[in-house]
C-alpha positions in Angstrom: 55.1 13.2 -4.9 56.9 10.3 -3.2 54.2 8.0 -1.8 56.7 5.6 -0.3 56.8 7.2 3.2 53.0 7.3 3.3 52.7 3.6 2.3 55.4 2.6 4.8 53.6 4.5 7.5 50.3 2.9 6.8 52.0 -0.6 6.8 53.7 0.2 10.1 50.5 1.4 11.7 48.5 -1.6 10.5 51.0 -4.2 11.6 51.6 -2.5 14.9 47.9 -2.2 15.7 47.1 -5.9 14.8 50.0 -7.2 17.0 49.1 -4.8 19.8 45.5 -5.9 19.8 46.5 -9.5 20.3 48.9 -8.6 23.1 46.7 -6.0 24.8 43.5 -8.0 25.3 45.0 -10.6 27.8 47.2 -7.9 29.4 44.2 -5.6 29.9 42.1 -8.5 31.2 44.8 -9.2 33.8 45.1 -5.5 34.8 41.3 -5.2 35.1 40.7 -8.1 37.4 44.0 -9.0 39.0 44.6 -8.4 42.7 48.3 -9.1 42.5 50.8 -6.8 44.3 52.6 -6.4 41.0 49.6 -4.8 39.3 50.6 -1.2 40.1 54.1 -1.8 38.8 52.8 -3.3 35.6 50.3 -0.5 35.1 53.1 2.0 35.6 55.4 0.3 33.1 52.5 0.1 30.6 51.7 3.8 31.0 55.4 5.1 31.0 55.3 6.0 27.2 52.6 8.5 28.0 55.1 10.7 30.0 58.5 9.6 28.7 60.0 11.6 25.8 60.0 9.3 22.8 63.7 9.9 22.3 64.4 8.3 25.8 62.6 5.1 24.8 64.2 5.2 21.4 67.6 5.6 22.9 67.3 2.6 25.2 65.9 0.4 22.4 68.7 1.5 20.2 71.2 0.5 22.8 69.4 -2.8 23.4 69.1 -3.8 19.8 72.6 -2.7 18.7 74.9 -5.6 17.8 77.5 -3.9 20.0 75.5 -4.9 23.1 74.9 -8.5 24.3 71.2 -8.7 23.5 71.6 -7.3 20.0 74.6 -9.5 19.4 72.7 -12.6 20.6 69.9 -11.9 18.2 72.2 -11.4 15.3 74.6 -14.3 16.0 72.0 -16.9 16.9 68.9 -15.9 14.8 70.4 -13.6 12.2 68.0 -10.8 13.3 69.1 -7.2 13.2 66.5 -4.9 14.6 68.1 -1.5 14.3 67.6 0.3 11.0 64.9 -2.3 10.0 61.2 -2.4 9.7 61.0 -5.1 12.4 62.7 -2.7 14.8 60.2 0.0 13.9 57.3 -2.4 14.7 58.8 -3.3 18.1 59.5 0.3 19.0 56.0 1.4 17.8 54.4 -1.3 19.8 56.1 -0.3 23.0 55.4 3.4 22.5 51.7 2.9 21.5 51.0 0.1 24.1 49.1 2.4 26.6 46.8 3.7 23.9 45.6 0.2 23.3 45.7 -1.3 26.8 44.1 1.5 28.8 40.8 1.8 26.9 40.3 -2.0 26.9 41.2 -2.2 30.6 38.8 0.6 31.5 36.0 -1.1 29.5 36.6 -4.5 31.1 36.8 -2.9 34.6 33.5 -1.1 34.0 31.5 -4.3 33.3 29.2 -5.6 36.0 30.6 -8.7 37.8 27.3 -10.5 37.1 28.2 -11.0 33.5 31.3 -13.1 34.1 29.7 -14.9 37.1 26.7 -15.9 35.0 29.1 -17.2 32.3 31.0 -19.3 34.9 27.8 -20.7 36.3 26.9 -21.9 32.7 30.2 -23.8 32.7 32.2 -21.5 30.4 35.9 -21.1 30.9 37.6 -17.8 31.6 38.9 -17.8 28.0 35.5 -18.5 26.6 33.9 -15.9 28.9 36.4 -13.3 27.8 35.9 -13.7 24.1 32.2 -14.6 23.9 30.8 -12.5 26.8 33.1 -9.7 28.0 34.7 -8.4 24.8 31.4 -8.2 22.8 30.2 -5.9 25.6 33.1 -3.4 25.3 33.1 -2.9 21.5 33.4 0.9 21.9 36.5 0.4 24.1 38.0 -2.0 21.7 37.4 0.4 18.8 38.9 3.3 20.8 42.0 1.3 21.6 42.5 0.2 18.0 42.0 3.7 16.5 44.2 5.5 19.1 47.0 3.0 18.6 46.8 3.3 14.8 46.6 7.1 14.9 49.4 7.4 17.4 51.7 5.1 15.4 51.1 7.2 12.3 52.3 10.3 14.1 55.4 8.8 15.7 58.8 10.6 15.1 61.3 10.3 17.9 61.2 6.5 18.5 61.2 5.6 14.8 64.0 8.0 14.0 66.2 6.6 16.8 65.6 3.0 15.9 65.2 3.1 12.2 67.1 6.1 11.0 66.1 7.5 7.6 66.3 4.8 5.0 64.0 5.3 2.0 61.5 2.5 1.4 62.7 0.8 4.6 62.4 3.0 7.6 61.6 6.5 6.2 58.0 7.1 7.5 56.0 10.2 6.7 56.9 12.0 9.9 60.6 11.7 9.0 59.9 12.7 5.4 58.2 15.9 6.7 61.3 16.7 8.8 63.6 16.1 5.8 61.6 18.4 3.5 61.6 21.1 6.1 65.4 20.8 6.5 65.7 21.1 2.7 63.5 24.2 2.8 61.0 22.3 0.6 58.0 23.6 2.4 55.5 22.8 -0.4 56.3 19.1 -0.2 56.3 19.2 3.7 52.9 20.9 3.6 51.5 18.2 1.3 52.7 15.4 3.6 51.4 17.3 6.6 47.9 17.9 5.1 47.6 14.2 4.2 48.6 13.2 7.7 46.2 15.7 9.2 43.3 14.5 7.1 44.0 10.8 7.9 44.2 11.5 11.7 41.1 13.7 11.6 39.0 11.1 9.8 40.2 8.2 11.9 39.4 10.1 15.2 36.1 11.4 13.8 34.9 7.9 12.9 35.6 6.8 16.5 33.5 9.6 18.0 30.7 9.1 15.5 30.5 5.4 16.1 30.8 5.5 19.9 28.3 8.3 20.0 25.8 6.5 17.8 25.8 9.3 15.2 26.1 7.0 12.3 23.0 5.1 13.3 21.1 8.3 13.7 22.4 9.5 10.3 21.3 6.4 8.4 17.8 6.5 10.1 
């Protein structure tokens, strides 16, 4: 049993989720309360990964990051950064593909809060930043948890994007979904089944924990 793909997948999902959370909170706040004419366009761009085939996103990221193109060449020549076939490239691709799974729940949670919460905070002299982190976010913990778990679980199951950007390099870009594909191609169904069962159990437990926490079942159980 090669645990490398599973460890790499967990690392990718964890790093992607942490960075996405930091990015998604201010973005979701802006989408929830902004009256800008650009809001529908930004919302559409954020949600595009929900309807786009992952290979489409992966293809354009591959073209953008390739040293043969201007952007990829600029990154490599000036900063020594090569994103294709690297873990950093996997993180960026995973962030773009899992972005709506983090942003949309947080945006919905913020938009569903009564205006009186923020107004009361402003009256007490708190800034928008202080209001967001000390008043609004504590009142949407279920939405935050949902976004974190969905982004994490979605990153674990990625295939098309990570294959296009990272290829299949052991201990570097070979995540578990690609390992399953390799084992099936090699007709090693036993190993593919082992990877698949582990992935299924992880995804099931992660999602089950969200439903139990948001539904209050854990509190009822411990009582």
